[in-house]
ROVO-568810 format. One record per atom (N, C-alpha, C, O): residue in one letter; x, y, z. Coordinates in steps of 0.001 Angstrom, whole numbers, plus 524288, in hexadecimal, padded with zeros to 5 digits. Layout:
<timis>
AXYZ;...
</timis>
This chain:
<timis>
M8034B7FB6380000;M800008000080000;M80372804D480000;M807068054B8032E;E8025C808677FC6F;E8057380D2C7FC1C;E80359811857FF9E;E804DD8160D7FF17;L7FFE28101B80329;L7FDDC813BD80711;L800378124A80C56;L800ED80DAD80D80;D8016D8163580F85;D8037981523814B6;D7FFC8816E981902;D80119816AA81DA0;R7FB2D818B08177E;R7F73981A7381B3A;R7F1FC81A9C81862;R7F1E181A9881393;P7EDAA81AC481B3C;P7E89B81B438189C;P7E82582079815BE;P7E95F82499817E2;V7E65E82033810E3;V7E560824E480DD1;V7DFFA8245F80B5C;V7DDEE8200E80AD4;T7DDB7828BB809E3;T7D88C828A68077B;T7D88182521802AB;T7DBB4825BC7FF20;G7D4DB821788029B;G7D45281DCF7FE48;G7D749818C77FEF8;G7D630814F77FC41;G7DB03818A580285;G7DE35813FA80342;G7DC2F8108080799;G7D8CE8121C80A9E;P7DE3780BBD807F4;P7DCB88084C80C42;P7DEBB80A8C81163;P7E32580C71811AC;C7DB7A80A548156F;C7DD0680C9581A72;C7DC9B808C481EF0;C7DE92809D982331;W7DA0C8043E81E19;W7D910800C88228A;W7D7807FB628208F;W7D5247FADF81C67;A7D8D57F76382390;A7D7117F2078228F;A7D4967EFFB8278B;A7D6B07F0B382BCF;E7D0307ED77826FF;E7CD027EBFC82B7D;E7CB027E67282AB2;E7C8A17E547826AF;L7CBF27E30B82E7A;L7CA417DD9E82E2B;L7C5367DCDA8312F;L7C4F87DDF4835DC;G7C12E7DAF882E87;G7BC7D7D92A83123;G7BCF27D352831DE;G7BD757D07282E0C;T7BCC37D17D836C2;T7BDF27CC0B837D2;T7BA1D7C99D83BA9;T7B7CB7CC4F83EE4;S7B9807C47F83B41;S7B6137C18F83EBF;S7B89F7C06E843FE;S7B5FE7BEB18479F;D7BDAF7C16384470;D7C0957C02084935;D7C4D37C444849FB;D7C9477C3938484D;V7C3627C88E84C8A;V7C71F7CCCE84D3C;V7CBBE7CB138508D;V7D0337CC7284F60;A7CABD7C813854AD;A7CF027C6508580F;A7D2D67C2E18550F;A7D7947C37C8559A;G7D0D07BF49851E8;G7D4357BBF284ECE;G7D72D7BF0284AB7;G7DBC67BDF9849C3;A7D4977C2C984849;A7D7347C60784462;A7DB797C954846E5;A7DFA17CA0F84497;R7DA817CB5384B94;R7DE897CE5784E54;R7E36E7CB0384F22;R7E7C87CCC384E12;R7E2B07C63B85101;R7E7367C2DB851FD;R7EA277C1BF84CEC;R7EEF67C1D484CD4;F7E74B7C0B7848BF;F7E9BF7BF5E843C2;F7ECE67C3EE84195;F7F17A7C34784042;Y7EA887C88084134;Y7ED2B7CCEA83EBA;Y7F15B7CF4F84240;Y7F53B7D1638404D;E7F0A57CF0F8474F;E7F4D37D0D284AC8;E7F9BD7CD90849F5;E7FE117CFA5849C0;A7F9067C8728497C;A7FD897C5038489F;A7FFD87C5BB8432C;A8049B7C59684283;L7FC767C68283F3D;L7FE477C6D5839DA;L800EB7CC09838AF;L805117CC2283641;F7FE947D05D83A62;F800637D58E838E9;F802EE7D89E83D59;F804F67DCE283C78;G802D87D67F8421B;G804FE7D96A8467E;G8018B7DDD38485F;G803717E18E84ABC;W7FC6D7DD6F84755;W7F8D97E18A848E9;W7F7F57E18D84ED0;W7F8597DD878516A;R7F6C67E61D850CD;R7F4BB7E6CF85615;R7EF1D7E89C85575;R7EE267EC90852E5;T7EB647E5D3857B8;T7E5E17E70A856D1;T7E3567E93A85BB7;T7E48F7E7A786018;E7DFB77ECF185ADC;E7DCE97EF7C85F1B;E7D7247EFC985DA5;E7D5CC7F1C68597A;T7D3B77EDD286110;T7CE137EE1186023;T7CBD17F2DF862C6;T7CCC27F3CA86766;D7C8DB7F5EC85FDF;D7C64B7FA8E861FC;D7C24B7F8CB86615;D7BEBC7F5D5864C8;P7C2C77FA8786AFD;P7BF467F89E86F1C;P7B9CE7FAF986EF8;P7B6507F90F871A8;R7B9007FF0D86BEB;R7B3E98019686BE0;R7AFC67FDFF86980;R7B0AE7FBD48654E;P7AB4F7FD4C86C02;P7A7477F9D6869D9;P7A5AB7FB4F86456;P7A49F7F7EC86117;E7A5798007586347;E7A3C58022985E1D;E7A7C7800EB859DE;E7A68D8014C8553C;A7AC937FF6E85B62;A7B0907FE068578A;A7AFE47F87A85581;A7B2537F70C8519C;G7ACA57F5548580C;G7AB4F7F02485607;G7AFDA7EC54855B7;G7AFE37E8F48524A;G7B3AE7ECC28592D;G7B8147E92885923;G7BC407EA5A85522;G7BF787E700853E6;Y7BC3C7EF1C85314;Y7C0087F09E84F18;Y7C58E7F04F85151;Y7C6AF7F29785566;T7C8F67ED7D84EA1;T7CE397EC7085082;T7D22E7EE9184CA7;T7D2227ED2184810;T7D5977F1FB84E7A;T7D98B7F46884B2C;T7DEBC7F19284BCF;T7E05F7F05C8502B;A7E14B7F0898476C;A7E6787EE2A84773;A7EA8A7F2688469D;A7E9CF7F5F684375;R7EEE77F1F78498A;R7F3047F5EA84935;R7F85E7F36684881;R7F9607EF0A84A44;L7FBB87F64E845E2;L801527F539845CD;L803DC7F9CB84898;L803CF7FE2B8469A;G806117F8D984D27;G807C27FD3585058;G8030A8007E851B6;G7FF217FE77853A3;D8036080593850BA;D7FEEF80906851C8;D7FB62809C584D0B;D7F74880C3D84D7D;A7FCDD807B584899;A7F9FB808A5843C3;A7F593804B684311;A7F6747FFFD8434E;A7F0D3806AA84235;A7EC7080349840DD;A7ED308013F83B54;A7EE868043F837D1;V7EC577FC2E83A7F;V7ED387F9ED83552;V7E87E7F71083312;V7E81B7F68282E50;A7E4E47F53C83659;A7E0607F24D83470;A7DC907F1A0838FB;A7DDA07F34983D5E;A7D8207EF2A837DD;A7D4467EE3283BF9;A7D1D77E8D583B4C;A7D1A97E6AA83702;L7CFF87E6C283FAB;L7CD0C7E1DD83FD0;L7C7CC7E30884250;L7C7857E5BA84648;T7C39D7E0FD83FF8;T7BE6D7E2048420F;T7BB2F7DD0984216;T7BC197D98C83EE8;P7B7647DCA8845A8;P7B39D7D8658454C;P7B0487D90684065;P7B0227DD3A83E10;L7ADAC7D4EB83EE2;L7A9DD7D54483AA3;L7A4F57D7D283CCD;L7A2A47D5ED84090;Y7A3677DC2383A63;Y79EFF7DF2883C6E;Y799C97DD8883A10;Y795AE7DEFE83C18;Q799DD7DA85835C4;Q7950C7D8BE83345;Q795937D2F7831EB;Q799E47D119830EC;E791387D021831E0;E7915C7CA89830C6;E793637C95F82B4E;E795D87C55682A69;T7925C7CCE4827AC;T793ED7CBF88223A;T7997C7CDDC8211E;T79B6F7CD2481CC7;Q79C117D045824F8;Q7A1507D25A82416;Q7A5447CDEE823C3;Q7A5817CAB08274E;P7A8647CDB481F99;P7AC457C98481F2D;P7B1127CAAC82285;P7B22D7CF2E823C7;V7B3DE7C698823EB;V7B9077C73C8264B;V7BCB27C90B821F3;V7BDB67C62681E3F;A7BEAB7CDD082269;A7C1BB7D00281E15;A7C4907D4E981FD5;A7C2F87D78A82388;W7C8D77D61581D0F;W7CB6D7DB1281D8D;W7C8A17DF1881A1F;W7C6F57DDE3815C6;N7C8257E3E381C23;N7C5B67E82E8194C;N7C9997ECAC818D2;N7CC937EDC181C71;V7C98A7EF408145A;V7CD187F3968134B;V7CA007F8AC81329;V7C5DC7F8F6810BB;S7CC0A7FCAE815CA;S7C99F801D8815D1;S7CCEE805AB812B3;S7D1BB80567812BC;F7CA448094380FFC;F7CCDB80D5080CF3;F7CB56812A980F1D;F7C6D08139B81073;A7CF2E8161C80F6F;A7CE6781B3A811D5;A7CB9581EEF80E21;A7CCF581F638098B;V7C7A58218D8102D;V7C4C38257A80D28;V7C3E582A38810A3;V7C3848299F81565;P7C39182EEE80E6B;P7C28683390811A6;P7BCD78340381349;P7BBA4836B281717;D7B952831708107B;D7B3B9831DE81187;D7B13682CA681026;D7B07782B7380B8D;A7AFE6829888141E;A7ADC98244881330;A7A8908247A8105F;A7A7728211980D23;D7A553828698118B;D7A037828BC80F07;D7A0CD829E180934;D79E2882780805F7;A7A44482D85807E6;A7A52682EBD80261;A7A78682A157FF89;A7A61A828FE7FB12;A7AB1F8275580213;A7AD8A822C27FF9D;A7A98481E707FECA;A7A9A181BC07FACD;A7A5FC81DC280282;A7A1E4819D3801E5;A79E6481B187FD39;A79CB1817957FA69;R79D588200F7FC6D;R79A308218F7F7DF;R79D28820747F2CF;R79AC981EE17EEEF;R7A23F8213F7F2CA;R7A54F81FFE7EE1D;R7A53881A207ED0B;R7A512818787E888;V7A550817027F12E;V7A503811527F089;V7A00680FCA7EDA9;V7A03380CB97E9F6;T79BA1811E27EF54;T796B1810737ECDB;T79653812947E74A;T7944680FEE7E3D7;R79848817527E65D;R7982A8197C7E10F;R79B8B816417DD54;R79A5B815DF7D8AF;A79FB8813F47DF5B;A7A346810F87DC0A;A7A19580B507DB57;A7A438808547D8A5;G79D34809C97DDBC;G79B2B804857DCF6;G79BC9800DC7E187;G79A537FC4C7E122;G79DEC802B77E5EA;G79E507FF8A7EA99;G7998D800527EE13;G7958E802617EC5D;A79A047FEA77F2FE;A795AC7FF2E7F6A3;A797C77FFF37FC20;A79C267FE5D7FD5B;V794A0802667FF63;V795EB80332804E2;V7933B7FEF880811;V78E7B7FE53807BB;L796487FC0E80B30;L794277F7DD80E64;L792FE7F99C813EE;L78F737F78C81672;L795FD7FD73815DE;L7954A7FF4D81B35;L79754804E281B96;L79B7F806238198B;G794588083681E38;G7961A80D8481F41;G794BB8115081AE8;G7914A81069817AC;P797B4815BC81B05;P79BEC8174281E92;P79A0F8180E82439;P795BD819E682542;L79D9C8168B827D9;L79C83816CF82D66;L7A12D8191783041;L7A5A68186682EA1;D7A01581BD783490;D7A44381DBE837EB;D7A6318195683B6A;D7A3158163383D52;V7AB518191783C42;V7ADB98154383FBE;V7B008818428445C;V7B48A819EC8443D;L7ACD7818E78486D;L7AE7781BE584CF5;L7B0F48210484B1D;L7AEAB823C7847E9;D7B5A78225384D1F;D7B84B8271184B4E;D7BC8C825DA84752;D7BF7682953845B8;A7BCE7820D5845B4;A7C14181F348425D;A7C0A3820FB83CB7;A7C4748228483A39;G7BBDA820C783AB1;G7BB058223083543;G7B5A68208D8336E;G7B23D81F4B83694;R7B4ED8209382E5E;R7AFF081F2E82BF3;R7B11B81B3F827A8;R7B4CF81BF0824AC;F7ADF38171B82753;F7AF31812FD82393;F7AA4B81102820D7;F7A5E1811E582288;A7AB4C80E4581C84;A7A72680B89819B6;A7A965806828178F;A7AE06806358164A;V7A6168029281728;V7A7757FDA28149D;V7A4CB7FD9980F4D;V7A00A7FE3E80EF6;V7A7CD7FCDA80B33;V7A5C07FD36805E3;V7A7A37F88C802B4;V7AB087F59680464;V7A55C7F7F77FE0F;V7A6CB7F39C7FAA4;V7A7577F5AA7F51A;V7A43F7F8E97F35F;D7AB4B7F3C47F254;D7AC217F58C7ECF4;D7A88D7F2937E934;D7A5F67EEE57EAE5;P7A84A7F3FD7E43E;P7A4AB7F1677E09E;P7A5B97EB977DFDA;P7A2387E8B47DE45;G7AA727E9DA7E0F1;G7ABB97E44C7E06D;G7AABD7E11F7E543;G7AB3C7DC577E522;G7A9537E3AD7E99E;G7A8067E0DC7EE63;G7AC217E1047F2A8;G7AB6D7DE7B7F6AE;A7B0667E3E57F1F5;A7B4707E4437F5FC;A7B2FA7E8757F9F4;A7B1D07ECE67F885;V7B30D7E7057FEF3;V7B19A7EA7F80333;V7B6747ED5B8052B;V7BAAA7EB0F8058A;F7B5DA7F2608066F;F7BA067F55E808D7;F7B7967F99D80C2F;F7B2D07FA2F80C48;Q7BAD47FC9D80EF0;Q7B8DF8008381292;Q7BB0D805EB8114B;Q7BF6A8067980F5A;L7B7E5809DA81272;L7B97080F5081200;L7BA678115F8177E;L7B7528105F81B0B;W7BEAF8144281835;W7BFEA8165A81D64;W7C10481C2F81D1B;W7C4A981DE781A7C;Q7BDD481F2981FD4;Q7BE97824CF82075;Q7C0DB825AB825E3;Q7BE1882524829CA;A7C5CE826F882626;A7C8838274F82B22;A7C6E982C1A82E3C;A7C61A8305282C15;R7C67A82B5C83353;R7C61782FA283710;R7CA9082EED83AF2;R7CEEB830AD839E5;A7C99882C6883F66;A7CDD782BA284329;A7D1AB8276D84169;A7D6308276A8430C;F7CFDD823DA83E13;F7D33581F7183C86;F7D43681F89836A7;F7D08F81EC48339E;P7D91382075834F2;P7DA2A820D082F58;P7DADD81B9F82C98;P7DA5481B50827D3;G7DC138177982F98;G7DD1B8126B82D27;G7E2508104182EF0;G7E44D811B883310;A7E48180CC882BD8;A7E95980A2082D4D;A7EDC380E0A82E1D;A7EE52811CE82B2C;G7F0DE80D1483227;G7F52D8108D83354;G7FA2E80F2A8308B;G7FDED8122D830B1;V7FA5680AB282E02;V7FF078090B82B30;V7FD6980555826D6;V7F9CD802388277D;F80013805A982269;F7FF6E8020F81E0B;F804C17FFA081CC3;F808DC801CC81E01;N8048E7FB1B81A43;N809137F8CF8178F;N80D3F7F66781B11;N810F47F41A8190B;T80CCF7F6D382029;T810917F4618239C;T80E617EF2A82588;T8099E7EE7F825A2;P811B97EB7182711;P80FB87E64D828AC;P80B4E7E6AD82CA9;P80BCF7E935830B8;G806FE7E41C82B69;G802657E42482EBD;G7FE667E83982D56;G7FA4B7E87D82FD4;S7FF737EB7582962;S7FBC87EF97827E9;S7F9E47EED28224E;S7FC1C7EBCB81F4C;L7F5C17F1A282104;L7F37D7F16081BCB;L7F75A7F395817D0;L7F9D07F79B818C1;G7F7DD7F0E681352;G7FB7A7F2C580F5A;G7F96F7F29C809D0;G7FC0D7F48680643;W7F4D47F062808F0;W7F29C7EFFF803A9;W7ED047EE3D8042E;W7EBBD7EB5F807D4;V7E9977EFE28009A;V7E4347EDF68006F;V7E2F47EC6B7FAD8;V7E4997EF047F725;E7E0107E8377FA43;E7DF2C7E60C7F50F;E7D96A7E4BB7F457;E7D70F7E2197F79B;L7D7347E6917F017;L7D1D57E5597EEB4;L7D1BC7E0757EB57;L7D4627E0337E755;L7CEBA7DCA07ECF0;L7CDC47D7F97E9C8;L7C8307D85D7E7CC;L7C4857D89D7EAE6;T7C7857D86A7E2A6;T7C26B7D9837E05D;T7C19A7D6617DB64;T7C5557D5147D8A7;R7BCAE7D5307DA3F;R7BB4A7D2AD7D54F;R7B9AF7D6AF7D139;R7B8697D5457CCCE;E7B9BD7DBB47D2AB;E7B8417DFDB7CF09;E7BC6A7E4247CF04;E7BB627E87E7D0C8;P7C11C7E2F57CD0B;P7C55C7E6CC7CD47;P7C4457EBC27CA2E;P7C5F37EFFB7CBC2;A7C17F7EB577C5D1;A7C0697F0087C2BB;A7BCEE7F3D17C5C6;A7BDE67F8877C5C6;R7B8EF7F1D07C853;R7B5857F5317CB69;R7B8767F7887D008;R7B7AD7FC157D160;A7BBDF7F4647D27B;A7BEF27F6627D6E0;A7C2877FACC7D525;A7C3447FE9A7D7FC;T7C4C47FA487D074;T7C8577FE477CE81;T7C58F803737CDA5;T7C7FB807957CE0C;D7C082803497CC79;D7BD67808127CC06;D7BB8F80A047D160;D7BB8E80EB57D26D;F7B9FF806587D4B8;F7B770807B47D9A7;F7BB1280A7A7DD73;F7B9C380EB47DF55;Y7BF888083F7DE9D;Y7C2CC80A5C7E2CD;Y7C51D80FBD7E18E;Y7C539813117E506;P7C6F3810BC7DCD3;P7C898816197DBB2;P7C41881A017DC1D;P7C4EB81E7F7DD9E;A7BF47818487DAC6;A7BACF81BD27DB41;A7B99E81D177E0F6;A7B806821757E231;V7BA62819537E468;V7B93981A2A7E9F6;V7BDA781D0A7ECB4;V7BCB3820AE7EFB4;F7C28A81B677EBAE;F7C6FF81D567EEAC;F7CAD2820B57EB8E;F7CE2D823477EDD8;G7CA59820BA7E65F;G7CE278238A7E33B;G7D354820AF7E2B7;G7D759823267E1C8;W7D34C81B837E34F;W7D825818897E311;W7DAA8818CB7DDAC;W7D8018194D7D9B2;T7DFCC8186F7DDA8;T7E2AE817897D8D2;T7E321811A57D7FB;T7E32180EA17DBBA;V7E3838100C7D311;V7E3DC80A7F7D1B1;V7E8B2809B27CE5D;V7E96280C417CA59;R7EC04806267D00B;R7F0AD804CD7CD04;R7F0247FF277CB56;R7F01B7FB9E7CE99;A7EFBA7FE4B7C647;A7EE967F9137C43C;A7F36B7F6B07C1BD;A7F63B7F93B7BEC9;S7F44D7F1C07C300;S7F8287EE9A7C049;S7F5307EA337BD8B;S7F0617EA367BD6B;R7F8017E6827BB64;R7F5677E26D7B85D;R7F1B47DF277BBB9;R7ED707DDC37BA00;N7F3557DDF07C07B;N7F04D7DA537C3AE;N7EE377DCAA7C8BE;N7EBB07D9ED7CBC8;Y7EF387E1A87C9B1;Y7EDDD7E3CB7CED4;Y7ECEF7E9A37CE50;Y7EFA47EC577CB66;R7E90B7EB8B7D135;R7E8127F1247D184;R7E9197F2E57D70F;R7E79A7F03F7DAC9;Q7EBA87F75F7D7A0;Q7ECD47F9747DCC5;Q7E9EC7FE937DDA4;Q7E991801E67DA30;W7E7D77FF157E26F;W7E4FB803B87E3FD;W7E8B0807847E6A0;W7EC56805DF7E94A;G7E7CD80C917E5EE;G7EB128106D7E879;G7E81A815627E9C8;G7E3DB816617E7C1;V7EA6E818727ED36;V7E8A381DBC7EE6C;V7ECBF821727EC4B;V7F1298218E7EE33;D7EB50824787E85E;D7EF02828017E5C5;D7F3DE825167E3EB;D7F8388271C7E439;G7F3138204D7E1FE;G7F75F81D437DFE2;G7FA7C81A2C7E3DD;G7FE0D8174B7E268;R7F93581AB67E8EB;R7FBE4817A37ECFC;R7F8C2812AA7EDEA;R7F48C812D87F03B;D7FAC480E457EC23;D7F7CF809677EC36;D7F7578072F7F1C2;D7FB088075A7F4D7;F7F2BA8051F7F2EA;F7F1B8802C57F7FD;F7EF247FD6F7F78D;F7EE997FAB27FB77;G7ED897FBE77F2D3;G7EAB27F6FE7F24E;G7EA237F5687ECAA;G7EC1F7F7FF7E922;G7E7687F1197EBDB;G7E6C97EF157E698;G7E1B07EC287E5F4;G7DE627EC1D7E973;M7E1187E9B77E170;M7DC4F7E6F17E029;M7DD8F7E1CB7DD72;M7E0DB7E1987D9F3;V7DAED7DDAE7DF12;V7DB5A7D8897DCB9;V7D60B7D71A7DA6D;V7D2137D7677DD20;A7D5F57D58E7D57C;A7D1237D3A87D311;A7D0527CDFA7D4A8;A7D3A87CAAA7D3A3;M7CBF37CCDA7D720;M7CACF7C78C7D8F0;M7C9277C43D7D43F;M7C56B7C58B7D183;D7CBF87BFF37D35A;D7CAD87BC827CEEF;D7C8DB7B7467D0E8;D7C70D7B6E17D559;E7C92C7B33B7CDA0;E7C7097AE207CF05;E7C9F97AB847D37C;E7C80D7A7B67D5B6;K7CE9B7AD7C7D4D8;K7D17B7AB377D940;K7CED87AC7B7DE73;K7CFCF7A9DA7E25B;F7CB837B0827DE83;F7C8C57B1F87E347;F7C3837AF2F7E379;F7C0627AFCC7DFE0;P7C2717AC247E78E;P7BD587A98C7E802;P7B8ED7AD867E7D9;P7B98E7B1DF7E9CE;P7B47D7AC247E595;P7B02E7AFE57E515;P7AE2B7B1EB7EA4A;P7ABDF7B6237EA7E;E7AEFC7AEFD7EE86;E7AD0F7B0C37F395;E7B08E7B4EA7F614;E7AF117B7457F9FF;V7B5307B5D77F3DA;V7B8A37B9E97F5ED;V7B6CB7BF267F3D5;V7B6EC7BFFE7EF19;P7B5137C2B37F739;P7B2FF7C7B47F555;P7B7657CB6E7F3E3;P7BBCA7CACC7F5BB;P7B6477CF507F09C;P7BA087D3957EFD8;P7BB397D6147F520;P7B7D57D6527F887;H7C0017D7EA7F5CE;H7C16F7DA127FAE6;H7C6767DD3B7FA8D;H7C96E7DCDA7F6C9;W7C74C7E0577FE95;W7CC3B7E31C7FF51;W7CFA77DFF480308;W7CDDF7DE4B8072E;L7D4897DF238018B;L7D8307DBEF80486;L7DC9F7DF5780698;L7DF887E1988037F;P7DD377DFC780BCC;P7E1A57E2BE80DE3;P7E68B7DF5780E10;P7E64B7DAB280F47;Y7EAF57E1B780CD6;Y7F00A7DF2780D74;Y7F2FD7E1DB811D7;Y7F34C7E6A681206;F7F52A7DEB781564;F7F84C7E0BF819AE;F7FE077DF74818BD;F7FF5B7DB33816F0;A801607E330819FD;A806F87E26381969;A808F37DEB381DA6;A807357DEF782220;V80C8E7DB4C81C41;V80F257D7CD81FFB;V814EE7D78D81E99;V816777D8AF81A2F;A818197D61182267;A81DB57D58782163;A81ED97D09F81E4E;A8229D7D07681B51;D81B937CC8181EFF;D81CA47C76A81C92;D8176A7C4F581B0A;D814747C33181E64;V816547C4DE815F6;V8115C7C2C281406;V810E17BCF381536;V80CB87BB23816CD;D815147BA0A81474;D814DF7B46481557;D813D97B32181B12;D810F87AF7881C46;A816357B62881E9F;A815457B55182429;A80FA87B6A18259C;A80D467B3DE828BF;A80D7E7BAD38235C;A808107BC3E82467;A8045A7B80D82267;A800767B6D2824F2;N8058B7B5DE81DE0;N802727B1A481BA6;N8027E7ACE981F4C;N7FE607AABA8207D;A8071C7AB5582111;A8078A7A6C58247A;A804CB7A7B2829A9;A8023B7A42A82BB0;A805497AC6C82BDC;A802CC7AD92830D8;A7FCDD7AD7683069;A7FA2F7ABBA83402;T7FACF7AF5282BFF;T7F5247AF4282B2F;T7F3177A9B282AFC;T7EF2D7A87B82D80;V7F5A97A6518280B;V7F3FD7A0DD8279A;V7F46779E1E82CDE;V7F0E979B2B82E5B;Q7F8A479F1382FAC;Q7F96679C9A834C0;Q7F54079E4A838AC;Q7F3D679B4B83C29;A7F3487A31E8381A;A7EF547A52283BB5;A7E9CF7A35783A59;A7E61D7A4A083D25;G7E9347A06C83625;G7E40B79E8E8349C;G7E1AC7A16C83011;G7DD337A06782EA1;G7E49F7A50E82DBC;G7E2D47A7A682902;G7E4647A48982438;G7E55A79FD58248A;A7E4A47A72E81FC4;A7E5DC7A47581AE4;A7E8927A82D81728;A7E7ED7ACEE81774;A7EB9E7A5E58139F;A7EE077A8D780F5F;A7EAB47A81D80A82;A7EA487A3C380881;L7E84F7AC5880890;L7E53E7AC12803C6;L7E8AD7ACC87FEFA;L7E7887AAA87FAD1;M7ECE37AFC37FF8D;M7F0F37B02B7FB94;M7F62C7AFD57FE57;M7F78E7B34D8015F;D7F9187ABAA7FD51;D7FE1C7AAEC7FFDD;D801D17AF617FE92;D801177B20A7FAA2;P805C97B03F801D3;P809867B473800C0;P80B947B4377FB2F;P80D677B02B7F956;T80B397B8B47F88F;T80C957B9277F30C;T80F8D7BE357F234;T80E097C2477F444;S813C17BE007EF34;S816977C2B87EDC0;S8149D7C4977E87C;S8152B7C1DB7E491;L8124F7C93A7E85D;L8102D7CB5D7E38D;L814997CD607E017;L818757CF6F7E216;P8141B7CCCF7DAEB;P818107CF0A7D76E;P818807D4F47D841;P8149F7D7C57D7DB;D81D297D6C67D963;D81E1F7DC5B7DA57;D81ABF7DE877DEBC;D819947E3317DED7;G819307DB267E25B;G815DA7DCE17E69F;G817527DA387EBB2;G81B7A7D7D47EC18;P813EF7DA9E7EF94;P815357D88B7F4C2;P8141F7D2B17F52F;P811EB7D0537F1A1;R815AB7D0747F97F;R814167CB2E7FAEC;R80F0E7CBB07FE0C;R80ED17CEBE801C1;I80B0B7C8BF7FC9A;I805E87C9507FF01;I8039F7C3FB8004B;I805777BFF77FE65;A7FF9A7C4008038A;A7FC5D7BF678048B;A7F6F17C15E805E8;A7F6547C5B5807E3;V7F3007BE28804D8;V7EDA47BF5080667;V7EC077BB2E80A5B;V7EC5D7B6808094C;L7EA487BCEC80EE4;L7E95A7B97E81357;L7E3C37BA0781552;L7E1147BDE081442;R7E2167B60E8183C;R7DCF57B63881AD1;R7DDCD7B5418209A;R7E04A7B16C82219;D7DBBE7B8B4823DC;D7DC947B81882977;D7D9227B3BD82BA3;D7D5C07B1CA828D6;P7D9E47B22583090;P7D6EB7ADB8832AD;P7D1097AE85832CD;P7CE1A7AAB7832FB;Q7CF407B366832B7;Q7C99C7B46D832A1;Q7C7657B4CB82D1E;Q7C2A27B4E682C74;G7CACB7B4FC8291C;G7C8FA7B4F3823B8;G7C9D97B9E58209F;G7C8717BA1081C07;A7CC207BDF8822F1;A7CD137C2DF82020;A7D1FE7C26F81CCE;A7D5F17C04C81E87;V7D1B77C47981809;V7D60B7C42681452;V7D90D7C94E8144B;V7D6BF7CD868147D;F7DE397C8E18140C;F7E1967CD7C813C9;F7E6927CBFC810EB;F7E7C27C75F81048;G7E96D7CFE180F3A;G7EE5A7CEED80C98;G7F2E87D0E880FD7;G7F2477D44581338;V7F7827CEC480EC1;V7FC547D0B981114;V8004E7D16D80CB9;V800237CEB2808C5;Y803DB7D51780D79;Y808187D5E1809B2;Y80D037D77580CB0;Y80CB87D96681113;R811747D69B80A48;R816637D7C880CF0;R817237DDAC80D33;R8172B7E05380930;A817BE7DFB0811E8;A818787E53E812BC;A81D537E72980FCD;A821587E48780F9C;G81CD27EBC680D90;G8212D7EE1480AB7;G8215D7ECBD80503;G824C67EEA380234;S81DBA7E9768032E;S81D747E8197FD99;S8185D7EA267FB6A;S8143D7E96E7FDC8;G8189B7ECB57F6E6;G813FD7EF2C7F4B4;G810EF7EB8B7F124;G813107E7DC7EEE7;F80BD47ECAE7F0A7;F808997E9C47ECF8;F809AF7EBB77E770;F8075D7E9C77E3B3;
</timis>
């Protein structure tokens, strides 16, 4: 990611909705070295923030609705969540929840793109988002997996003003040309029951070690450690509760 802090239009936060917050805390603390803190206020609903040192890097939350899947969710920073939600609907997406105020932290909405990938809008107030990117244990890349890449290429620049850098097999998203993520077209290798989604990648010092630790803890490797041509070493993993995430070797660019 060519961003070192949350900026307007860029990814600012990753949040795990899980069926077992205690189990997820143990898993990710061991894997990434996180220190986790649960907000004690009843109105916070068990919201748990993960930190590296003093920097907030991600969150773990209980499932708040019966239909909510166990999954990682990616939030993008906007100056006005209500205006951004209207752009989502004008561009062919839909609003699933909100916009709503989150205590004094900010205002958010849960939305879905025309291809079915869910993501979140975040209007910061007291909380701007992740305090660090690209270092081991922190968010370093976000990737859209979609069956409708052409519609996505129109939709996201219309909503966020993203720049698009296309190569033969991959498109990268950016803010003013600073790339932070990419897009994968889902083909026949993806089972039909796998929905379009946003996949966060976290930086690690050793991809192979992270892969082995995940499997040993009861998770799974969905894509074994692989060195991309002219790119980083990556793996796609599933945690013991079923949430999918990626890891890549810190210091190597996509």
